[in-house]
C-alpha atoms as one frame of an Amber mdcrd trajectory, in Angstrom:
protein
  12.391 -28.769  -0.623   8.974 -30.294  -1.318   6.936 -29.693  -4.446   3.263
 -30.125  -3.602  -0.048 -29.849  -5.376  -2.418 -31.609  -2.961  -2.589 -33.704
   0.212  -4.587 -36.625   1.489  -8.079 -36.612   2.965  -6.711 -36.474   6.506
  -5.281 -33.047   5.783  -8.699 -31.789   4.702  -9.884 -32.366   8.249  -7.012
 -30.394   9.709  -7.431 -27.383  12.049  -7.535 -23.845  10.789  -4.065 -22.703
   9.624  -3.724 -20.088  12.390  -3.755 -22.860  15.011  -0.354 -23.998  13.721
   1.405 -20.821  14.833   2.240 -17.293  13.627   1.902 -16.980   9.864   2.978
 -14.009   7.754   2.299 -13.377   4.088   4.764 -11.778   1.682   3.132 -10.576
  -1.564   5.134  -9.827  -4.690   4.309  -8.584  -8.181   3.459 -12.058  -9.466
   0.579 -12.325  -6.979  -1.252  -9.390  -8.612  -0.887 -10.690 -12.182  -4.189
 -12.611 -11.972  -5.893  -9.376 -10.923  -4.777  -7.634 -14.105  -1.618  -5.981
 -12.812   1.516  -6.115 -14.999   4.349  -8.506 -14.437   7.834  -7.006 -14.195
   8.699  -8.036 -17.772   5.526  -6.402 -19.132   6.092  -3.219 -17.168   9.684
  -3.092 -18.397   8.541  -3.250 -22.031   6.014  -0.501 -21.379   8.666   1.687
 -19.738  10.977   1.270 -22.714   8.186   2.396 -25.056   7.281   5.388 -22.903
  10.881   6.662 -22.790  10.446   8.033 -26.306   7.769  10.458 -25.054   8.972
  11.060 -21.497   9.611  14.731 -20.631  12.371  15.739 -18.262  12.042  18.109
 -15.285  11.835  21.047 -17.716   9.081  19.474 -19.798  11.384  18.663 -22.729
  11.317  15.334 -24.585  14.743  13.729 -24.362  15.737  11.344 -27.194  18.682
  10.388 -24.984  16.386   8.429 -22.652  15.588   5.494 -24.999  19.138   5.570
 -26.338  20.511   5.240 -22.829  18.216   2.288 -22.140  19.265   0.508 -25.337
  22.948   1.144 -24.711  22.748  -0.397 -21.248  20.575  -3.272 -22.462  23.144
  -4.055 -25.153  25.634  -4.892 -22.380  23.212  -6.311 -19.822  20.321  -8.363
 -21.269  18.519  -8.538 -17.913  17.599  -4.877 -18.368  15.183  -5.918 -21.145
  12.983  -7.907 -18.742  13.564  -6.275 -15.352  13.218  -2.517 -15.048  14.770
  -2.580 -11.582  18.008  -3.742 -13.164  17.849  -0.631 -15.341  17.372   1.499
 -12.212  20.483  -0.070 -10.707  22.496   1.058 -13.722  21.043   4.552 -13.617
  21.922   4.839  -9.946  25.450   3.618 -10.603  25.911   6.068 -13.510  24.683
   8.980 -11.413  27.025   8.181  -8.543  29.948   7.802 -10.939  29.508  11.360
 -12.170  30.324  12.993  -8.829  33.512  13.148  -6.774  35.317  11.111  -5.697
  33.894   8.348  -7.915  34.286  10.115 -11.237  38.040  10.217 -10.749  38.226
   6.448 -11.155  34.999   5.185 -12.814  34.638   5.463 -16.565  31.704   4.297
 -18.701  31.992   3.437 -22.378  29.044   5.734 -23.162  28.827   9.086 -24.866
  28.867  11.966 -22.406  25.500  13.261 -23.586  23.942   9.947 -22.480  25.666
  10.091 -19.101  24.412  13.645 -18.663  20.834  12.526 -19.297  20.828   9.910
 -16.503  19.966  12.327 -13.633  16.994  13.697 -15.596  15.784  10.204 -16.327
  16.004   9.211 -12.662  13.692  12.110 -11.859  11.193  11.357 -14.671  10.928
   7.566 -14.634   8.237   7.355 -11.916   5.582   8.918 -14.119   5.118   6.141
 -16.719   5.018   3.524 -13.956   2.363   5.474 -12.106   0.290   6.027 -15.234
   0.521   2.395 -16.336  -0.661   1.090 -12.947  -3.502   3.604 -12.734  -4.794
   2.503 -16.160  -4.743  -1.130 -15.069  -6.706  -0.276 -11.906  -9.403   1.448
 -13.903 -10.123  -1.057 -16.619 -12.556  -4.010 -16.799  -9.790  -6.633 -16.456
  -9.032  -5.476 -12.914 -10.316  -8.365 -10.772  -8.490  -8.630  -7.427 -11.283
 -10.498  -5.614  -9.215 -13.624  -4.882  -7.144 -11.647  -2.343 -10.222 -11.638
  -0.073  -9.315 -15.302   0.642  -6.692 -13.870   2.975  -9.655 -13.548   5.360
  -9.502 -17.300   5.857  -6.138 -16.939   7.589  -7.140 -14.324  10.191  -5.839
 -15.319  13.648  -8.286 -15.533  16.525  -6.705 -12.952  18.845  -4.564 -10.743
  16.595  -4.381  -9.445  13.070  -2.936 -11.238  10.095   0.323  -9.584   8.999
   0.661  -9.172   5.273   3.777  -7.571   3.790   3.972  -6.502   0.188   6.508
  -4.903  -2.154   3.680  -4.005  -4.566   2.404  -0.493  -5.199  -1.046  -1.606
  -6.317  -4.247  -1.574  -4.234  -5.386  -5.125  -4.925  -5.367  -6.321  -1.327
  -7.114  -3.215   0.017  -9.786  -3.270  -2.692 -10.547  -7.000  -2.461 -10.607
  -7.300   1.314 -12.495  -4.096   2.097 -15.115  -5.023  -0.504 -15.781  -8.133
   1.571 -15.908  -6.297   4.899 -12.424  -7.255   6.065 -10.683  -4.467   7.936
  -7.337  -3.509   6.354  -4.993  -1.315   8.415  -2.141   0.308   6.470  -0.740
   2.499   9.264  -2.449   5.611   7.914  -5.440   7.090   9.675  -8.632   6.382
   7.675 -10.010   9.877   8.214  -6.989  12.201   8.201  -4.774  10.090   5.945
  -1.811  10.811   8.269   0.801   8.194   9.174  -0.284   6.654  12.521   1.722
   3.441  13.140  -0.013   2.872  16.502  -3.006   1.622  14.424  -1.036  -1.578
  13.781  -1.359  -2.431  17.466  -5.130  -2.714  17.348  -6.754  -6.045  18.265
  -9.895  -5.967  16.151 -10.134  -8.768  13.526  -8.556  -7.909  10.217  -5.324
  -7.462   8.298  -2.289  -5.333   8.982  -0.945  -4.486   5.516   2.650  -3.257
   5.369   3.526  -1.704   1.990   7.287  -1.817   2.200   8.064   0.083  -1.002
   5.267   2.615  -1.127   1.791   2.741  -2.634  -0.122   4.251  -5.518  -2.336
   6.102  -3.050   0.461   7.703  -0.991   1.368  11.262  -1.842   2.656  14.437
  -0.253   0.174  16.635   1.551  -1.245  19.663  -0.290  -0.547  21.788   2.779
   1.188  24.829   1.324   2.112  26.410   4.670   5.193  24.238   5.058   6.538
  23.084   1.707   9.751  21.696   3.235   7.983  19.351   5.655   4.859  18.194
   3.824   3.728  14.930   5.419   2.926  11.795   3.481  -0.825  11.260   3.105
  -2.770   8.151   2.109  -5.962   8.700   0.113  -8.521   5.937  -0.266 -10.042
   5.671  -2.804  -6.912   6.678  -4.629  -6.517  10.106  -6.254  -5.244   8.980
  -9.644  -4.275  12.561 -10.617  -1.824  12.870  -7.714   1.744  11.592  -8.185
   2.386   8.792  -5.688   5.265   8.029  -3.352   7.087   5.006  -4.761  10.552
   3.636  -3.978  12.203   2.648  -7.246  15.443   0.723  -7.589  16.933  -1.912
  -5.259  19.681   0.400  -4.050  17.262   2.929  -2.575  14.616   0.709  -1.021
  15.975   0.592   2.492  14.873   4.017   3.661  15.909   5.634   6.987  12.699
   7.619   7.554   9.039   6.856   8.227   6.886   5.245   7.186   9.463   2.974
   5.554  11.717   2.537   8.589   8.783   1.496  10.764   7.385  -0.821   8.132
  10.700  -2.579   7.738  11.084  -2.878  11.511   7.659  -4.538  11.660   8.787
  -6.955   8.933  11.894  -7.934  10.926   9.854  -8.413  14.077   7.193 -10.538
  12.404   9.693 -12.758  10.567  11.615 -13.475  13.763   8.534 -14.989  15.443
   6.779 -16.590  12.452   6.423 -20.321  12.013   5.488 -19.928   8.342   6.144
 -17.284   5.689   3.805 -17.645   2.713   5.495 -15.880  -0.200   3.215 -15.390
  -3.229   4.584 -14.224  -6.553   7.772 -12.929  -4.935  11.233 -13.246  -6.514
  13.313 -12.779  -3.310  15.530 -10.388  -5.269  15.530  -7.645  -2.614  18.429
  -8.476  -0.339  17.079  -6.521   2.640  13.954  -8.736   2.561  15.551 -12.022
   1.595  18.227 -12.026   4.291  15.858 -11.858   7.304  13.823 -14.649   5.726
  16.915 -16.785   5.246  17.934 -16.225   8.857  14.461 -17.156  10.132  14.414
 -20.155   7.834  17.679 -21.394   9.312  16.053 -21.174  12.751  13.107 -23.304
  11.728  10.596 -21.094   9.904   9.130 -22.737   6.779   8.779 -20.790   3.543
   5.787 -21.695   1.348   6.770 -20.364  -2.080   3.704 -19.868  -4.297   4.976
 -19.173  -7.799   4.362 -20.832 -11.184   7.951 -20.141 -12.174  10.336 -23.067
 -11.689  13.043 -20.580 -10.763  13.264 -19.760  -7.088  15.463 -19.267  -4.077
  16.788 -22.271  -2.195  15.627 -22.433   1.415  16.460 -25.253   3.793  12.841
 -25.595   4.913  10.391 -24.863   2.112   7.381 -26.002   0.150   7.004 -25.026
  -3.498   3.508 -24.544  -4.937   3.954 -24.170  -8.667   0.854 -22.171  -9.401
  -0.487 -18.653  -9.560  -2.024 -16.754  -6.684  -5.641 -17.126  -7.767  -5.372
 -20.899  -8.095  -3.530 -21.234  -4.758  -6.286 -19.309  -2.975  -9.281 -20.777
  -4.819  -8.071 -24.386  -4.500  -7.029 -23.858  -0.847  -3.566 -25.168  -1.574
  -1.952 -22.767   0.876  -4.191 -23.995   3.704  -3.399 -27.589   2.780   0.336
 -26.930   2.810   0.177 -25.288   6.240  -2.038 -28.064   7.580   0.508 -30.573
   6.228   3.195 -28.891   8.278   0.963 -29.136  11.366   0.679 -32.882  10.932
   4.332 -33.363  10.007   3.753 -34.307   6.362   6.590 -33.712   3.901
């Protein structure tokens, strides 16, 4: 692994990064922090606070919700800083309460707390949705640095950007600068149209692997059982979005998620470089394909100010935030260094 902050003057004269070979970007929650979006730890704290006022499916406030969180956190400290860890526990509890698992699995929790877990699983999306929407609509929301992705557009195809984030930072920043962003949803009808990813016009293919704040079920009341997923842009902040919460449920068998994940697999298999920005590599279904591609020669450029990271055999660590990495052109320098064989 190489830790790098800058390169020599010869690298500054290097060719454009896309000349090196296929490059894909993987954007995690840390990349949006400079734009005003919450880090996982901040969002976890907010969720814990909102549990006191969170209604269940019947509109009733449930004091069991915060008590359940605290009881789990008492045994697993990671729950206090990572809400997805909490979702893992809720999923495990819910599965343990049905046959055949309940015959063998026992939790050292009061039954009234165990009984509240299914209601909490249904309700937990709302505070996350509300918290993100508030961040999008305040003066501190400044995602402009994501427009620097435009400097990585290939000459004869689109740049492939994958993200686990729900926010609209990339769409807002790039479209404001005239960069076409294709999300797989038709810009007029809002319907899922994956053939749009095969277009050749300059721009970005953005694959939102875990859902988006502007995805929601159609208002078509003629077929309530088969309402399609619709993307609205600009976002309708009053409409509950489609988000995948919890590591155990993120690998979905239906569209658009199945197609998006297939595109991720395909892109990683052919990439020379994967630029991961603010990503923890915690999702196994994303980390494993990257590890396999890394073992075959793909380089991971890990942009993250945190010293903690995943060990890859071929990697460059840029210990900085997303805004700095884009503004100081450190990502371009790192890719150019690979082109010239620098280490």
